[in-house]
C-alpha positions as CSV (number, residue, x, y, z in Angstrom):
1,M,129.1,184.9,96.8
2,N,131.9,185.8,99.3
3,N,129.5,185.7,102.2
4,T,128.2,182.3,101.1
5,K,131.7,181.0,100.8
6,T,132.5,182.3,104.3
7,Y,129.6,180.5,105.8
8,T,130.4,177.3,103.9
9,D,134.1,177.3,104.9
10,D,134.0,178.6,108.4
11,G,130.5,177.7,109.6
12,L,127.6,179.9,110.6
13,F,129.6,181.7,113.3
14,G,132.9,182.0,111.5
15,K,136.3,180.5,112.3
16,N,135.6,180.4,116.1
17,S,132.6,178.1,115.6
18,K,134.7,174.9,115.7
19,S,136.3,175.8,119.0
20,A,133.0,176.8,120.5
21,G,131.5,173.4,119.4
22,Q,134.5,171.5,120.9
23,K,134.1,173.4,124.2
24,F,130.4,172.5,124.3
25,N,131.1,168.9,123.6
26,K,133.7,168.7,126.4
27,E,131.3,170.2,128.9
28,D,128.6,167.9,127.8
29,V,130.8,164.9,128.2
30,S,131.9,166.0,131.7
31,I,128.3,166.5,132.8
32,N,127.4,163.0,131.4
33,I,130.3,161.5,133.3
34,V,129.2,163.1,136.6
35,I,125.5,162.0,136.1
36,T,126.6,158.5,135.2
37,A,128.8,158.3,138.3
38,V,126.1,159.5,140.6
39,L,123.5,157.2,139.1
40,T,125.9,154.3,139.3
41,L,126.6,155.1,143.0
42,L,122.8,155.2,143.7
43,A,122.3,151.9,141.9
44,L,125.0,150.3,144.0
45,V,123.5,151.6,147.2
46,A,120.1,150.3,146.2
47,M,121.4,146.9,145.2
48,F,123.7,146.4,148.2
49,P,120.9,145.3,150.6
50,F,119.7,142.5,148.3
51,Y,123.3,141.5,147.6
52,N,123.9,141.3,151.4
53,V,120.8,139.3,151.8
54,I,122.0,136.7,149.2
55,I,125.5,136.2,150.6
56,L,124.1,136.0,154.2
57,S,121.6,133.3,153.1
58,F,124.5,131.1,152.0
59,A,126.7,131.9,155.0
60,S,127.6,129.4,157.7
61,V,127.4,130.1,161.4
62,E,131.2,130.0,161.7
63,G,131.6,132.4,158.8
64,M,129.2,135.0,160.3
65,A,130.9,134.6,163.7
66,R,134.3,135.3,162.3
67,H,133.1,138.3,160.2
68,P,130.6,140.5,162.1
69,V,130.6,142.9,159.1
70,Y,129.8,140.4,156.4
71,L,130.6,142.3,153.1
72,L,132.1,139.5,151.1
73,P,131.0,135.8,150.6
74,Y,133.5,134.4,153.1
75,S,131.6,131.0,153.3
76,F,129.2,129.0,151.3
77,D,126.7,126.8,153.1
78,L,123.5,125.3,151.8
79,T,122.3,124.0,155.1
80,T,119.7,126.7,155.5
81,Y,118.1,126.0,152.1
82,K,118.2,122.3,152.7
83,N,116.4,122.6,156.0
84,L,113.7,124.9,154.4
85,F,113.2,122.6,151.4
86,A,113.1,119.5,153.6
87,E,109.9,120.7,155.3
88,V,106.7,119.3,153.7
89,N,104.7,122.3,155.0
90,F,107.0,124.6,152.9
91,Y,105.7,123.1,149.7
92,R,102.1,123.3,150.9
93,A,102.5,126.9,151.8
94,F,104.3,127.6,148.5
95,G,101.4,126.0,146.6
96,V,98.9,128.2,148.5
97,S,100.8,131.3,147.5
98,V,100.9,130.2,143.9
99,F,97.2,129.5,143.9
100,V,96.4,132.9,145.5
101,T,98.6,134.7,143.1
102,I,97.3,133.2,139.9
103,T,93.6,133.2,141.0
104,G,93.9,136.7,142.5
105,V,95.6,138.3,139.4
106,V,92.9,136.8,137.1
107,L,90.1,138.1,139.3
108,N,91.9,141.5,139.8
109,M,92.4,142.1,136.1
110,F,88.9,140.9,135.2
111,L,87.2,143.2,137.7
112,S,89.5,146.2,137.3
113,V,89.5,146.2,133.5
114,L,85.7,145.8,133.2
115,G,85.1,148.4,135.9
116,A,87.6,150.9,134.6
117,Y,86.3,150.6,131.0
118,A,82.7,151.1,132.2
119,L,83.6,154.1,134.3
120,S,85.5,155.7,131.4
121,K,82.2,156.1,129.6
122,K,80.8,159.5,130.3
123,A,77.3,158.4,129.3
124,M,77.2,155.8,132.0
125,P,74.2,156.4,134.3
126,G,75.3,157.3,137.9
127,R,79.0,157.5,136.8
128,N,80.0,160.4,139.0
129,F,78.2,158.9,142.1
130,I,80.0,155.5,141.6
131,L,83.3,157.2,141.2
132,S,82.8,159.3,144.3
133,A,81.8,156.1,146.3
134,I,85.0,154.3,145.0
135,L,87.2,157.3,145.9
136,F,85.6,157.4,149.4
137,T,86.9,153.9,150.1
138,M,90.5,155.2,149.5
139,F,90.3,157.6,152.5
140,F,87.8,155.9,154.9
141,S,87.2,152.4,156.1
142,G,84.7,150.8,158.5
143,G,87.5,149.4,160.7
144,L,88.6,145.9,161.5
145,I,85.5,144.7,163.4
146,P,83.0,145.5,160.6
147,Y,85.4,144.0,158.1
148,Y,85.6,140.8,160.1
149,L,81.8,140.6,160.4
150,V,81.5,141.0,156.6
151,I,84.0,138.3,156.0
152,Q,82.3,136.0,158.5
153,S,78.9,136.6,156.8
154,L,80.4,135.6,153.5
155,N,81.6,132.3,155.1
156,L,85.2,133.2,154.2
157,V,86.7,132.7,157.6
158,N,89.4,129.9,157.4
159,N,88.8,129.8,153.7
160,I,91.6,130.2,151.2
161,L,89.5,132.5,149.1
162,V,89.6,135.1,151.9
163,M,93.0,136.0,150.3
164,V,91.5,136.4,146.9
165,I,87.9,137.8,147.0
166,P,88.2,140.8,149.5
167,T,91.2,142.1,147.5
168,G,89.4,141.8,144.2
169,I,90.0,145.5,143.2
170,T,92.6,148.0,144.2
171,T,91.0,151.4,144.1
172,M,94.2,153.3,143.0
173,Y,94.8,150.9,140.1
174,L,91.2,151.1,139.0
175,I,91.4,154.9,138.8
176,I,94.6,154.8,136.8
177,M,93.1,152.3,134.4
178,K,90.0,154.5,134.0
179,N,92.2,157.4,133.1
180,Y,94.1,155.3,130.6
181,F,90.9,154.4,128.8
182,N,89.9,158.0,128.7
183,T,93.1,158.8,126.7
184,L,92.2,156.5,123.9
185,P,90.7,158.2,120.8
186,D,86.9,158.1,120.5
187,S,87.3,157.4,116.8
188,I,88.5,153.8,117.6
189,E,85.2,152.8,119.2
190,E,83.0,154.9,116.9
191,S,84.4,153.1,113.8
192,A,83.8,149.7,115.4
193,K,80.2,150.6,116.4
194,V,79.5,151.6,112.9
195,D,80.3,148.0,111.9
196,G,77.9,146.7,114.5
197,A,80.3,145.9,117.4
198,N,79.1,146.1,121.0
199,D,81.1,147.4,124.0
200,L,82.4,144.0,125.1
201,Y,83.5,143.1,121.6
202,I,85.3,146.4,121.3
203,L,87.1,145.9,124.6
204,W,88.2,142.3,123.9
205,K,89.1,142.6,120.2
206,I,90.3,146.2,119.9
207,I,91.1,148.0,123.2
208,L,93.0,145.2,125.0
209,P,95.2,144.2,122.1
210,I,96.5,147.8,121.8
211,S,96.9,148.0,125.6
212,K,99.4,145.2,126.1
213,P,101.9,147.4,128.0
214,F,99.1,148.7,130.2
215,I,97.8,145.2,130.9
216,A,101.2,143.7,131.6
217,T,102.2,146.6,134.0
218,F,99.1,146.2,136.2
219,A,99.2,142.4,136.0
220,L,102.7,142.7,137.5
221,F,101.5,145.1,140.2
222,Y,98.7,142.8,141.2
223,A,101.0,139.7,141.1
224,V,103.4,141.4,143.6
225,D,100.4,142.3,145.8
226,R,98.9,138.8,145.7
227,W,102.2,137.0,146.2
228,N,103.0,139.1,149.3
229,E,99.5,138.6,150.7
230,W,99.6,137.9,154.4
231,Y,97.2,140.3,156.3
232,N,94.0,138.4,155.6
233,S,95.7,135.1,156.2
234,L,97.0,136.3,159.6
235,I,93.5,137.4,160.7
236,F,91.2,134.9,159.2
237,I,93.2,131.7,158.6
238,S,93.7,129.4,161.5
239,D,94.4,126.1,159.6
240,S,98.1,125.7,159.1
241,A,97.5,123.8,155.8
242,K,95.9,127.0,154.3
243,V,98.5,129.6,155.2
244,P,100.6,131.2,152.4
245,L,104.4,131.1,152.2
246,Q,104.8,134.5,153.9
247,I,102.9,133.3,157.0
248,Y,104.7,130.0,157.1
249,L,108.1,131.6,157.0
250,R,107.0,134.1,159.7
251,E,106.0,131.2,162.0
252,L,109.2,129.4,161.2
253,L,111.3,132.3,162.2
254,I,109.3,132.9,165.4
255,N,109.8,129.2,166.4
256,M,113.5,129.5,165.7
257,N,113.8,132.6,167.8
258,V,112.1,130.7,170.7
259,Q,114.5,127.8,170.3
260,L,117.4,130.2,170.1
261,S,116.5,132.0,173.3
262,S,115.9,128.7,175.2
263,S,119.1,127.0,174.1
264,A,121.4,129.6,172.6
265,A,124.6,128.0,173.6
266,A,123.8,124.6,172.1
267,V,122.7,126.2,168.8
268,V,125.9,128.3,168.5
269,E,128.2,125.4,169.4
270,S,126.5,122.9,167.0
271,K,128.3,122.8,163.6
272,A,125.2,121.6,161.9
273,G,123.1,124.4,163.3
274,V,122.0,127.2,161.1
275,G,122.0,130.8,162.3
276,I,118.7,132.6,162.7
277,Q,120.0,135.4,160.5
278,A,120.9,133.1,157.7
279,T,117.4,131.6,157.8
280,Q,115.8,135.0,157.7
281,M,117.8,135.9,154.6
282,A,117.1,132.6,152.9
283,S,113.4,133.2,153.5
284,I,113.6,136.6,151.9
285,V,115.4,135.1,148.8
286,I,112.9,132.3,148.5
287,S,110.0,134.8,148.7
288,A,111.5,137.1,146.1
289,I,112.6,134.5,143.5
290,P,109.1,133.8,141.9
291,I,108.5,137.5,141.1
292,M,112.0,138.0,139.9
293,C,111.5,135.1,137.5
294,V,108.2,136.6,136.1
295,Y,109.5,140.2,135.7
296,P,111.9,139.6,132.8
297,F,109.1,138.4,130.6
298,L,107.0,141.5,131.3
299,Q,109.9,144.0,131.4
300,K,109.5,145.3,127.8
301,H,105.8,146.0,128.5
302,F,106.5,147.3,132.0
303,V,108.9,150.0,130.8
304,R,106.5,151.3,128.2
305,G,103.4,151.0,130.4
306,I,104.7,152.4,133.7
307,M,103.3,155.9,133.0
308,V,100.1,154.7,131.4
309,G,97.0,156.3,132.9
310,S,98.9,158.9,134.8
311,I,97.3,161.7,132.7
312,K,94.5,163.4,134.6
313,E,91.1,163.4,132.9
């Protein structure tokens, strides 16, 4: 009874247990403060470049001339954005990028999900050979000339679909998706097959509904890839009406650099002129805004699905 009373009054470790607990809590709080401070500093360092891009995109020529180190928004000028939005070709290029992104993501997810689900079946004939052939493409390629000849044989040269079809599947994403399907319990499919469901019905009605974080995560990955598509356009598209936003902004900046080098004094002295640096920053902001607008709607799924499929089979 006395021992029980001692443990009840003083704790498991006697009278000194309270002070020991307080010491642990203080150390724990100190560690948390240090970790929070370090992570906050790293977050600020990571966010500063984008912050600097935004304030420079709204800066005037005079403001940047007076402040070579532009750390604060010393001026606010919408001339750069007005000039970009006044171009008819800007809206055409923006529409091309939207079309490529939407069409590309639909094709990417359709091919990747079906391919990964089929390859996750160990009973699939030739599964190992197909997986080896897919992995081979991650490390070796035929080179640019054979690639161009293939695109030419498919009549995709100077075709907007050249930015959609050749990038139909990303090998790394396909492998991760396959690994994810391998982690799902076999009992889910076995119970559905007992009721007479086929593989496509199981995939559409059972597997995909329970895989929303997984689907949203890779749809976002593919959307970023398709929105930033420029390589195939640069090589295969010669019609200015079919170039995406990234190529249009690239050509715009090249033309501005040429004009700046030929008449630098006139551009600097003109109050209505817009600095080449401000135009570059405005172009970056315009290119990033669509993806930034989509991300909040997928964030809850993205956070849960970011590690999906990372388990090795």
